[in-house]
C-alpha positions as CSV (number, residue, x, y, z in Angstrom):
1,M,-52.0,55.9,17.1
2,R,-55.5,56.4,16.6
3,Q,-57.1,56.0,13.5
4,I,-60.5,56.0,12.6
5,V,-61.9,53.4,9.4
6,L,-64.7,55.1,7.7
7,D,-66.7,54.7,5.0
8,T,-70.1,56.7,3.4
9,E,-73.6,55.6,1.7
10,T,-74.1,58.5,-1.2
11,T,-77.5,59.9,-3.3
12,G,-75.1,59.9,-5.9
13,L,-72.0,59.0,-7.6
14,D,-70.6,63.1,-7.5
15,P,-71.1,65.8,-5.6
16,R,-69.8,68.0,-8.0
17,Q,-73.7,66.7,-9.3
18,G,-75.1,67.7,-6.3
19,H,-75.0,64.4,-4.5
20,R,-75.5,64.5,-0.8
21,I,-74.3,61.6,2.0
22,I,-76.9,59.5,3.2
23,E,-75.1,57.4,6.1
24,I,-71.4,58.0,7.5
25,G,-69.3,54.7,9.3
26,C,-67.0,54.2,11.1
27,V,-64.9,52.7,13.4
28,E,-62.2,53.3,15.8
29,L,-58.6,52.0,15.9
30,V,-56.4,53.0,19.1
31,N,-52.4,51.6,18.8
32,R,-54.3,49.3,15.6
33,K,-56.5,47.1,18.3
34,L,-60.6,48.1,17.5
35,T,-61.7,49.8,20.7
36,G,-65.6,49.1,20.1
37,N,-66.6,52.7,19.1
38,H,-68.0,53.5,16.9
39,Y,-70.1,56.4,14.7
40,H,-72.9,55.8,12.8
41,Q,-75.2,58.1,11.2
42,Y,-78.0,58.1,8.6
43,I,-79.0,61.8,7.5
44,Q,-81.1,63.8,4.9
45,P,-79.9,65.0,1.9
46,D,-82.5,67.6,0.7
47,R,-82.6,65.6,-2.7
48,E,-84.0,62.1,-3.7
49,V,-81.3,59.6,-3.8
50,D,-80.8,57.7,-7.2
51,E,-82.3,54.5,-8.2
52,G,-78.9,53.2,-9.5
53,A,-78.0,53.9,-5.3
54,I,-80.9,52.6,-4.0
55,E,-79.9,49.0,-5.5
56,V,-76.4,49.4,-4.4
57,H,-77.2,50.5,-0.6
58,G,-80.9,49.7,0.3
59,I,-81.1,53.6,1.3
60,T,-84.4,54.6,0.1
61,N,-86.2,58.1,0.2
62,E,-88.7,57.5,2.5
63,F,-86.2,55.9,5.1
64,L,-84.4,59.4,5.6
65,Q,-87.5,61.7,5.5
66,D,-87.1,62.0,9.3
67,K,-83.5,62.2,10.0
68,P,-81.0,65.2,10.6
69,R,-79.3,66.9,7.8
70,F,-75.6,67.0,7.6
71,A,-75.4,70.4,9.8
72,D,-77.4,69.0,12.3
73,I,-74.8,65.6,12.5
74,N,-71.8,67.7,11.6
75,D,-70.5,69.1,15.2
76,D,-70.0,65.2,16.6
77,F,-68.6,64.0,13.5
78,V,-66.2,65.8,13.5
79,S,-65.3,65.9,17.3
80,F,-65.0,62.0,16.6
81,I,-62.8,62.0,13.5
82,R,-60.2,65.0,14.3
83,G,-56.7,64.3,14.8
84,A,-56.7,61.2,13.1
85,E,-55.6,59.2,10.4
86,L,-58.8,58.4,8.3
87,V,-58.4,54.4,6.1
88,I,-60.6,54.3,4.0
89,H,-61.1,52.3,0.8
90,N,-61.5,54.5,-2.0
91,A,-60.4,57.6,0.0
92,P,-60.6,60.3,-2.7
93,F,-64.5,59.0,-3.4
94,D,-65.5,59.3,0.7
95,V,-63.0,62.2,0.9
96,G,-64.6,64.1,-1.9
97,F,-68.1,64.2,-0.4
98,I,-67.1,65.1,3.1
99,N,-65.1,68.3,2.0
100,S,-68.1,68.7,0.2
101,E,-70.3,68.8,2.7
102,W,-68.2,71.1,4.8
103,L,-68.2,73.4,1.8
104,L,-72.1,73.5,1.5
105,L,-71.6,75.0,4.9
106,N,-68.7,76.8,4.5
107,K,-66.3,75.2,7.3
108,K,-63.1,75.1,4.9
109,S,-61.6,75.4,7.6
110,D,-62.4,71.3,9.0
111,L,-61.6,70.3,5.4
112,V,-59.7,66.5,5.8
113,D,-56.2,67.8,5.4
114,N,-57.0,70.6,7.9
115,I,-58.0,67.7,10.7
116,C,-57.2,64.1,9.7
117,S,-54.4,62.3,8.0
118,V,-55.9,59.9,5.4
119,L,-54.3,56.3,4.6
120,D,-56.1,55.1,1.2
121,T,-56.2,51.2,1.2
122,L,-57.1,50.8,-2.0
123,T,-53.6,52.1,-3.3
124,L,-52.1,50.0,-0.6
125,A,-54.1,46.8,-1.9
126,R,-52.9,48.0,-5.7
127,K,-49.3,48.6,-4.5
128,M,-49.6,45.0,-2.6
129,H,-51.5,42.6,-5.0
130,P,-50.5,44.8,-8.7
131,G,-52.3,42.9,-11.5
132,Q,-55.4,41.9,-9.2
133,R,-58.9,42.5,-7.7
134,N,-58.4,44.7,-5.0
135,S,-62.3,45.5,-4.2
136,L,-63.4,45.5,-0.9
137,D,-65.6,42.1,-2.0
138,A,-61.7,40.4,-3.5
139,L,-59.5,42.1,-0.4
140,C,-61.9,39.5,2.2
141,K,-61.7,36.4,-0.4
142,R,-57.6,37.1,0.1
143,Y,-57.8,37.5,3.9
144,Y,-60.1,35.0,4.6
145,I,-62.4,38.3,5.8
146,D,-65.9,36.8,6.5
147,N,-68.4,39.3,4.7
148,T,-71.2,37.0,4.5
149,Q,-73.2,39.6,6.1
150,R,-72.5,41.9,3.6
151,E,-75.7,41.1,1.0
152,K,-75.5,45.4,0.7
153,H,-73.0,48.2,1.2
154,G,-73.6,49.8,4.2
155,A,-71.3,52.0,6.0
156,L,-71.3,50.9,9.1
157,L,-70.7,47.1,8.0
158,D,-68.5,47.9,5.4
159,A,-65.9,49.9,8.1
160,E,-66.1,46.7,10.7
161,I,-65.4,44.6,7.5
162,L,-62.6,47.6,6.4
163,A,-61.1,47.1,9.5
164,D,-60.9,43.8,9.6
165,V,-59.1,43.7,6.3
166,Y,-56.7,46.4,6.6
167,L,-55.2,44.3,9.8
168,A,-54.7,42.2,7.7
169,M,-53.3,43.4,5.5
170,T,-50.4,45.2,7.0
171,G,-49.9,42.5,10.2
172,G,-52.9,41.9,12.7
173,Q,-53.9,43.8,15.6
174,V,-51.9,44.2,17.9
175,S,-53.3,43.3,21.9
176,L,-50.5,44.7,23.4
177,S,-49.6,47.9,25.2
178,L,-45.3,47.6,24.6
179,G,-44.4,51.0,26.1
180,S,-45.9,49.5,29.8
181,H,-45.2,46.6,31.9
182,Q,-48.8,46.5,32.6
183,E,-50.1,44.3,29.2
184,E,-53.8,43.8,28.9
185,S,-54.4,40.5,30.3
186,S,-56.1,37.5,28.0
187,G,-57.6,36.4,31.0
188,N,-55.4,33.3,30.7
189,S,-53.0,32.3,33.7
190,E,-50.2,30.3,32.3
191,E,-48.5,32.1,30.7
192,P,-44.8,32.8,32.6
193,V,-42.8,35.2,33.3
194,I,-39.1,35.1,33.0
195,P,-36.6,37.5,34.8
196,V,-33.8,37.9,32.9
197,K,-30.2,40.0,34.1
198,R,-28.4,41.0,31.3
199,D,-25.1,43.7,31.0
200,G,-26.4,44.8,35.0
201,I,-30.2,45.0,33.4
202,N,-32.9,43.5,35.1
203,L,-35.7,42.4,31.6
204,V,-38.6,40.1,31.8
205,I,-39.7,37.8,28.6
206,R,-43.2,36.9,28.9
207,Q,-44.1,33.8,26.8
208,A,-46.6,33.7,24.3
209,S,-49.7,32.3,25.7
210,S,-51.3,29.0,24.5
211,D,-54.0,31.2,22.8
212,E,-51.6,33.2,21.6
213,T,-49.4,30.8,20.0
214,E,-52.6,29.7,18.1
215,A,-53.7,32.7,17.0
216,H,-50.3,33.1,15.7
217,E,-50.8,29.6,14.3
218,R,-53.4,30.0,12.1
219,Y,-52.2,33.7,11.1
220,L,-49.4,32.0,9.4
221,D,-51.4,28.9,7.9
222,M,-53.2,32.2,6.5
223,L,-49.8,33.8,5.1
224,S,-49.3,30.7,3.6
225,K,-52.4,30.0,1.7
226,V,-52.4,33.5,0.4
227,S,-48.7,32.7,-0.8
228,D,-48.7,29.5,-2.6
229,D,-46.9,28.1,0.7
230,Q,-44.5,30.6,-0.1
231,C,-44.7,32.0,4.3
232,V,-41.0,31.2,5.3
233,W,-42.3,31.7,9.0
234,K,-44.0,28.2,8.5
235,R,-40.6,25.9,6.6
236,E,-38.8,23.1,8.3
């Protein structure tokens, strides 16, 4: 499964008032694993950025003067996200702006619902943590995600942080290809492989390495902290 964790920065709050996208940041997950592939672009919006927006993200009109327009970057952007599930925090905001840009280009066939599915992590967080604060910063604190570099909002940095938050919320990053006999090697040679024959079928049991065991224990420790020591897997 291919997912694109996406965030945007904009000139203001409402595309219906003529506000535009000025930054797009995306990171790629394949089978819940960060691939290292990303898409990042600043965009000249052909309008002034609101002062209140500059206070949030720090992107000035002067900085954007020599950046490409959305029409110039559209094909590369669409190619990067097409067919993926978009993972977005407060998805209606970003999807509304992206669709608005495509309508300005008369590209109705490229509206988000036509080329991608969408998972809203804010909706997911509200279901998992009803009655609690579920901003990205609040989720970072809840799931012990380091966001100390986030002095201001930035699309690529926020997408990277959201990817970590999403994986923590939904069970962690998968690093093994379970449909193949060739798992990715961590470089650790202490993984014993135990052949087992059961009902005439040859099975292979690959035990966890010490690094994987330690990572598992750290994750259980995190679950215990966020659940007031109610993690059933930590009980003796």
